[in-house]
DRENMI-241642 format. One record per residue: x, z, y of N, C-alpha, C, O in turn; residue number from 0. Coordinates in nm, 3 decimals. Layout:
! DRENMI-241642
<r <X; Z; Y>; <X; Z; Y>; <X; Z; Y>; <X; Z; Y>; NUM>,
...
This chain:
! DRENMI-241642
<r <12.526; 10.247; 8.501>; <12.474; 10.164; 8.576>; <12.403; 10.067; 8.553>; <12.462; 9.963; 8.525>; 0>,
<r <12.273; 10.065; 8.557>; <12.190; 9.869; 8.514>; <12.113; 9.891; 8.638>; <12.107; 9.991; 8.710>; 1>,
<r <12.057; 9.776; 8.648>; <11.921; 9.696; 8.724>; <11.786; 9.715; 8.618>; <11.794; 9.649; 8.515>; 2>,
<r <11.691; 9.781; 8.630>; <11.599; 9.789; 8.552>; <11.495; 9.751; 8.659>; <11.471; 9.806; 8.766>; 3>,
<r <11.415; 9.598; 8.578>; <11.260; 9.549; 8.705>; <11.207; 9.650; 8.602>; <11.216; 9.679; 8.483>; 4>,
<r <11.097; 9.720; 8.803>; <11.032; 9.749; 8.744>; <10.860; 9.770; 8.788>; <10.790; 9.870; 8.777>; 5>,
<r <10.821; 9.614; 8.849>; <10.715; 9.566; 8.867>; <10.801; 9.480; 9.026>; <10.916; 9.463; 9.067>; 6>,
<r <10.687; 9.453; 9.063>; <10.641; 9.325; 9.162>; <10.562; 9.405; 9.301>; <10.519; 9.517; 9.275>; 7>,
<r <10.538; 9.350; 9.460>; <10.535; 9.370; 9.517>; <10.471; 9.275; 9.601>; <10.533; 9.169; 9.604>; 8>,
<r <10.349; 9.278; 9.683>; <10.277; 9.168; 9.702>; <10.274; 9.219; 9.851>; <10.235; 9.326; 9.898>; 9>,
<r <10.327; 9.108; 9.909>; <10.314; 9.140; 10.084>; <10.228; 8.981; 10.148>; <10.202; 8.866; 10.114>; 10>,
<r <10.210; 9.088; 10.272>; <10.084; 9.034; 10.302>; <10.091; 8.983; 10.486>; <10.030; 8.896; 10.550>; 11>,
<r <10.199; 9.089; 10.525>; <10.220; 9.095; 10.640>; <10.376; 9.062; 10.675>; <10.434; 9.098; 10.777>; 12>,
<r <10.424; 8.994; 10.579>; <10.564; 8.942; 10.590>; <10.674; 9.077; 10.614>; <10.778; 9.066; 10.678>; 13>,
<r <10.624; 9.211; 10.545>; <10.671; 9.322; 10.558>; <10.632; 9.427; 10.484>; <10.512; 9.447; 10.465>; 14>,
<r <10.726; 9.506; 10.433>; <10.755; 9.682; 10.332>; <10.790; 9.762; 10.402>; <10.869; 9.721; 10.486>; 15>,
<r <10.768; 9.853; 10.405>; <10.801; 9.942; 10.440>; <10.814; 10.099; 10.330>; <10.733; 10.148; 10.251>; 16>,
<r <10.935; 10.137; 10.365>; <10.993; 10.234; 10.207>; <10.926; 10.387; 10.278>; <10.951; 10.403; 10.398>; 17>,
<r <10.868; 10.464; 10.228>; <10.787; 10.516; 10.298>; <10.791; 10.643; 10.133>; <10.800; 10.609; 10.015>; 18>,
<r <10.780; 10.798; 10.199>; <10.777; 10.908; 10.143>; <10.568; 10.925; 10.094>; <10.519; 11.028; 10.139>; 19>,
<r <10.506; 10.866; 10.043>; <10.338; 10.912; 10.071>; <10.333; 10.984; 10.196>; <10.308; 10.936; 10.306>; 20>,
<r <10.370; 11.146; 10.160>; <10.322; 11.235; 10.215>; <10.309; 11.219; 10.339>; <10.254; 11.300; 10.413>; 21>,
<r <10.367; 11.098; 10.380>; <10.427; 11.066; 10.552>; <10.240; 11.049; 10.556>; <10.175; 11.144; 10.600>; 22>,
<r <10.162; 10.912; 10.504>; <10.078; 10.858; 10.524>; <9.957; 10.923; 10.475>; <9.905; 10.879; 10.373>; 23>,
<r <9.900; 11.032; 10.540>; <9.798; 11.085; 10.530>; <9.687; 10.986; 10.458>; <9.699; 10.868; 10.426>; 24>,
<r <9.604; 11.051; 10.448>; <9.448; 10.929; 10.345>; <9.311; 11.057; 10.408>; <9.199; 11.023; 10.371>; 25>,
<r <9.312; 11.156; 10.472>; <9.235; 11.224; 10.449>; <9.204; 11.335; 10.606>; <9.212; 11.287; 10.719>; 26>,
<r <9.172; 11.473; 10.583>; <9.250; 11.534; 10.726>; <9.337; 11.526; 10.794>; <9.391; 11.429; 10.741>; 27>,
<r <9.391; 11.547; 10.864>; <9.503; 11.544; 10.945>; <9.566; 11.419; 11.016>; <9.618; 11.360; 10.922>; 28>,
<r <9.591; 11.345; 11.131>; <9.650; 11.197; 11.130>; <9.760; 11.200; 11.079>; <9.826; 11.300; 11.056>; 29>,
<r <9.802; 11.033; 11.043>; <9.916; 11.018; 11.004>; <9.996; 11.046; 11.066>; <9.961; 11.086; 11.177>; 30>,
<r <10.181; 11.042; 11.031>; <10.269; 11.058; 11.051>; <10.355; 10.939; 11.166>; <10.425; 10.947; 11.266>; 31>,
<r <10.308; 10.847; 11.092>; <10.329; 10.711; 11.131>; <10.235; 10.632; 11.125>; <10.170; 10.593; 11.029>; 32>,
<r <10.226; 10.600; 11.280>; <10.146; 10.493; 11.290>; <10.161; 10.321; 11.240>; <10.261; 10.253; 11.265>; 33>,
<r <10.061; 10.281; 11.178>; <10.094; 10.141; 11.084>; <10.100; 10.038; 11.194>; <10.177; 9.947; 11.165>; 34>,
<r <10.040; 10.025; 11.317>; <10.072; 9.932; 11.423>; <10.193; 10.013; 11.522>; <10.219; 9.970; 11.634>; 35>,
<r <10.233; 10.083; 11.489>; <10.393; 10.133; 11.527>; <10.485; 10.020; 11.464>; <10.554; 9.944; 11.532>; 36>,
<r <10.478; 10.019; 11.330>; <10.569; 9.947; 11.254>; <10.649; 9.825; 11.314>; <10.767; 9.795; 11.333>; 37>,
<r <10.527; 9.771; 11.331>; <10.510; 9.614; 11.371>; <10.576; 9.583; 11.563>; <10.635; 9.495; 11.626>; 38>,
<r <10.514; 9.729; 11.591>; <10.620; 9.699; 11.751>; <10.745; 9.738; 11.753>; <10.826; 9.700; 11.837>; 39>,
<r <10.768; 9.814; 11.663>; <10.893; 9.865; 11.664>; <11.027; 9.777; 11.613>; <11.143; 9.775; 11.656>; 40>,
<r <10.937; 9.673; 11.457>; <11.026; 9.597; 11.428>; <11.049; 9.481; 11.557>; <11.160; 9.442; 11.594>; 41>,
<r <10.939; 9.446; 11.607>; <10.976; 9.353; 11.759>; <11.073; 9.212; 11.659>; <11.033; 9.164; 11.553>; 42>,
<r <11.120; 9.198; 11.684>; <11.206; 9.024; 11.656>; <11.332; 9.034; 11.552>; <11.405; 8.962; 11.483>; 43>,
<r <11.302; 9.224; 11.599>; <11.450; 9.254; 11.459>; <11.369; 9.245; 11.302>; <11.248; 9.250; 11.280>; 44>,
<r <11.488; 9.230; 11.204>; <11.430; 9.224; 11.059>; <11.452; 9.343; 11.039>; <11.346; 9.373; 10.984>; 45>,
<r <11.500; 9.419; 11.042>; <11.496; 9.602; 10.987>; <11.498; 9.715; 11.138>; <11.534; 9.709; 11.256>; 46>,
<r <11.423; 9.835; 11.028>; <11.398; 9.940; 11.168>; <11.381; 10.010; 11.122>; <11.351; 9.991; 11.004>; 47>,
<r <11.382; 10.153; 11.172>; <11.364; 10.258; 11.145>; <11.227; 10.323; 11.189>; <11.211; 10.302; 11.309>; 48>,
<r <11.115; 10.399; 11.131>; <11.024; 10.405; 11.157>; <10.981; 10.591; 11.184>; <11.048; 10.690; 11.157>; 49>,
<r <10.830; 10.578; 11.252>; <10.862; 10.730; 11.229>; <10.925; 10.811; 11.234>; <10.904; 10.900; 11.152>; 50>,
<r <11.052; 10.831; 11.343>; <11.134; 10.881; 11.342>; <11.200; 10.938; 11.262>; <11.222; 11.058; 11.246>; 51>,
<r <11.247; 10.816; 11.187>; <11.344; 10.841; 11.059>; <11.297; 10.870; 10.909>; <11.355; 10.887; 10.802>; 52>,
<r <11.154; 10.868; 10.953>; <11.013; 10.931; 10.823>; <11.019; 10.782; 10.748>; <10.940; 10.784; 10.653>; 53>,
<r <11.081; 10.662; 10.758>; <11.038; 10.549; 10.674>; <11.174; 10.443; 10.740>; <11.256; 10.453; 10.830>; 54>,
<r <11.132; 10.325; 10.615>; <11.239; 10.195; 10.711>; <11.141; 10.085; 10.699>; <11.109; 10.081; 10.580>; 55>,
<r <11.081; 10.000; 10.762>; <11.053; 9.877; 10.746>; <11.132; 9.743; 10.732>; <11.232; 9.728; 10.802>; 56>,
<r <11.086; 9.627; 10.631>; <11.167; 9.552; 10.681>; <11.125; 9.386; 10.634>; <11.083; 9.377; 10.519>; 57>,
<r <11.132; 9.263; 10.711>; <11.086; 9.190; 10.704>; <11.123; 9.110; 10.601>; <11.240; 9.076; 10.581>; 58>,
<r <10.980; 9.060; 10.501>; <11.021; 8.967; 10.366>; <11.093; 8.834; 10.389>; <11.052; 8.743; 10.460>; 59>,
<r <11.218; 8.837; 10.311>; <11.288; 8.708; 10.306>; <11.191; 8.631; 10.401>; <11.177; 8.631; 10.524>; 60>,
<r <11.124; 8.558; 10.287>; <11.083; 8.404; 10.277>; <10.935; 8.465; 10.401>; <10.896; 8.379; 10.480>; 61>,
<r <10.888; 8.563; 10.406>; <10.719; 8.549; 10.401>; <10.642; 8.650; 10.305>; <10.702; 8.735; 10.238>; 62>,
<r <10.461; 8.627; 10.304>; <10.377; 8.683; 10.244>; <10.432; 8.620; 10.084>; <10.496; 8.515; 10.079>; 63>,
<r <10.402; 8.688; 9.976>; <10.456; 8.610; 9.874>; <10.437; 8.782; 9.750>; <10.387; 8.891; 9.776>; 64>,
<r <10.472; 8.753; 9.682>; <10.487; 8.868; 9.541>; <10.683; 8.829; 9.521>; <10.762; 8.737; 9.539>; 65>,
<r <10.679; 8.947; 9.480>; <10.857; 8.994; 9.483>; <10.865; 9.091; 9.353>; <10.781; 9.164; 9.300>; 66>,
<r <10.941; 9.074; 9.337>; <11.029; 9.157; 9.240>; <11.110; 9.289; 9.231>; <11.213; 9.262; 9.292>; 67>,
<r <11.114; 9.347; 9.212>; <11.142; 9.499; 9.190>; <11.214; 9.542; 9.124>; <11.170; 9.565; 9.012>; 68>,
<r <11.355; 9.577; 9.149>; <11.436; 9.678; 9.089>; <11.474; 9.792; 9.087>; <11.507; 9.842; 9.194>; 69>,
<r <11.481; 9.872; 8.964>; <11.592; 10.005; 9.013>; <11.676; 9.991; 8.965>; <11.685; 9.921; 8.864>; 70>,
<r <11.814; 10.081; 9.043>; <11.896; 10.125; 8.974>; <11.942; 10.231; 8.885>; <11.981; 10.342; 8.923>; 71>,
<r <11.935; 10.185; 8.746>; <11.869; 10.383; 8.684>; <12.032; 10.404; 8.574>; <12.090; 10.356; 8.476>; 72>,
<r <12.042; 10.507; 8.675>; <12.133; 10.586; 8.601>; <12.158; 10.659; 8.446>; <12.079; 10.753; 8.436>; 73>,
<r <12.209; 10.650; 8.372>; <12.229; 10.735; 8.223>; <12.217; 10.894; 8.243>; <12.232; 10.975; 8.334>; 74>,
<r <12.174; 10.893; 8.087>; <12.181; 11.072; 8.112>; <12.334; 11.096; 8.155>; <12.363; 11.149; 8.263>; 75>,
<r <12.401; 11.065; 8.088>; <12.543; 11.064; 8.112>; <12.615; 11.091; 8.167>; <12.712; 11.166; 8.162>; 76>,
<r <12.521; 10.953; 8.301>; <12.595; 11.000; 8.418>; <12.529; 11.081; 8.550>; <12.567; 11.076; 8.667>; 77>,
<r <12.376; 11.187; 8.468>; <12.333; 11.227; 8.573>; <12.408; 11.369; 8.516>; <12.341; 11.464; 8.554>; 78>,
<r <12.487; 11.398; 8.462>; <12.486; 11.559; 8.381>; <12.440; 11.590; 8.353>; <12.431; 11.710; 8.377>; 79>,
<r <12.371; 11.545; 8.288>; <12.220; 11.621; 8.178>; <12.111; 11.575; 8.230>; <12.021; 11.555; 8.148>; 80>,
<r <12.078; 11.542; 8.387>; <11.953; 11.521; 8.481>; <11.868; 11.439; 8.375>; <11.755; 11.483; 8.354>; 81>,
<r <11.905; 11.334; 8.312>; <11.878; 11.242; 8.247>; <11.818; 11.128; 8.338>; <11.801; 11.133; 8.460>; 82>,
<r <11.786; 11.010; 8.239>; <11.791; 10.863; 8.312>; <11.694; 10.934; 8.426>; <11.612; 11.025; 8.410>; 83>,
<r <11.738; 10.841; 8.583>; <11.733; 10.883; 8.711>; <11.750; 10.722; 8.802>; <11.835; 10.634; 8.786>; 84>,
<r <11.654; 10.727; 8.880>; <11.668; 10.562; 8.981>; <11.761; 10.630; 9.071>; <11.735; 10.731; 9.136>; 85>,
<r <11.902; 10.549; 9.071>; <11.951; 10.563; 9.174>; <11.940; 10.491; 9.323>; <11.996; 10.516; 9.430>; 86>,
<r <11.863; 10.409; 9.291>; <11.881; 10.215; 9.459>; <11.738; 10.200; 9.427>; <11.686; 10.292; 9.364>; 87>,
<r <11.679; 10.115; 9.455>; <11.573; 10.033; 9.543>; <11.622; 9.859; 9.554>; <11.662; 9.843; 9.670>; 88>,
<r <11.629; 9.773; 9.504>; <11.671; 9.684; 9.554>; <11.505; 9.564; 9.505>; <11.459; 9.537; 9.394>; 89>,
<r <11.456; 9.516; 9.662>; <11.328; 9.406; 9.656>; <11.349; 9.290; 9.656>; <11.330; 9.230; 9.762>; 90>,
<r <11.385; 9.234; 9.568>; <11.400; 9.029; 9.585>; <11.321; 9.030; 9.661>; <11.211; 9.085; 9.657>; 91>,
<r <11.385; 8.948; 9.770>; <11.305; 8.850; 9.820>; <11.380; 8.695; 9.873>; <11.391; 8.622; 9.972>; 92>,
<r <11.419; 8.706; 9.739>; <11.474; 8.502; 9.694>; <11.638; 8.524; 9.723>; <11.697; 8.462; 9.634>; 93>,
<r <11.708; 8.570; 9.790>; <11.827; 8.568; 9.800>; <11.887; 8.676; 9.718>; <12.008; 8.656; 9.715>; 94>,
<r <11.860; 8.768; 9.659>; <11.917; 8.851; 9.562>; <11.952; 8.816; 9.456>; <12.041; 8.879; 9.399>; 95>,
<r <11.892; 8.700; 9.395>; <11.861; 8.685; 9.225>; <12.004; 8.657; 9.184>; <12.023; 8.716; 9.077>; 96>,
<r <12.127; 8.582; 9.228>; <12.255; 8.609; 9.202>; <12.290; 8.713; 9.198>; <12.342; 8.743; 9.091>; 97>,
<r <12.284; 8.804; 9.284>; <12.376; 8.920; 9.236>; <12.323; 9.010; 9.159>; <12.381; 9.103; 9.102>; 98>,
<r <12.170; 8.972; 9.159>; <12.075; 9.046; 9.035>; <12.144; 9.025; 8.863>; <12.159; 9.105; 8.770>; 99>,
<r <12.183; 8.834; 8.885>; <12.159; 8.833; 8.777>; <12.010; 8.833; 8.608>; <11.902; 8.892; 8.613>; 100>,
<r <12.046; 8.774; 8.521>; <11.905; 8.863; 8.503>; <11.845; 8.969; 8.500>; <11.722; 8.981; 8.503>; 101>,
<r <11.954; 9.085; 8.491>; <11.834; 9.218; 8.510>; <11.796; 9.207; 8.385>; <11.821; 9.119; 8.303>; 102>,
<r <11.713; 9.332; 8.375>; <11.684; 9.367; 8.261>; <11.504; 9.364; 8.276>; <11.423; 9.440; 8.329>; 103>,
<r <11.494; 9.240; 8.203>; <11.324; 9.169; 8.193>; <11.267; 9.290; 8.112>; <11.148; 9.291; 8.078>; 104>,
């Protein structure tokens, strides 16, 4: 497996959330995750589960900014014929650079 830089994420609330988009409804019906509750759930913590396990929220290491995002990619050979697949996700808030190395720019 290898790390591949897939983009960047902008942070303006000092917090990032990983969630399946279907839980953030944008039309009929109310959302399953209340945005205001994310910050209440976090409180003084650095990480929390949100919406009874529907998402996770983490504080970004140094607050607001733009941070690189990497995918841990498995090759087709490593997935028994399923093709290239994302097996993990890393957001580098500034402390993972040494662990990530140069990645795949």
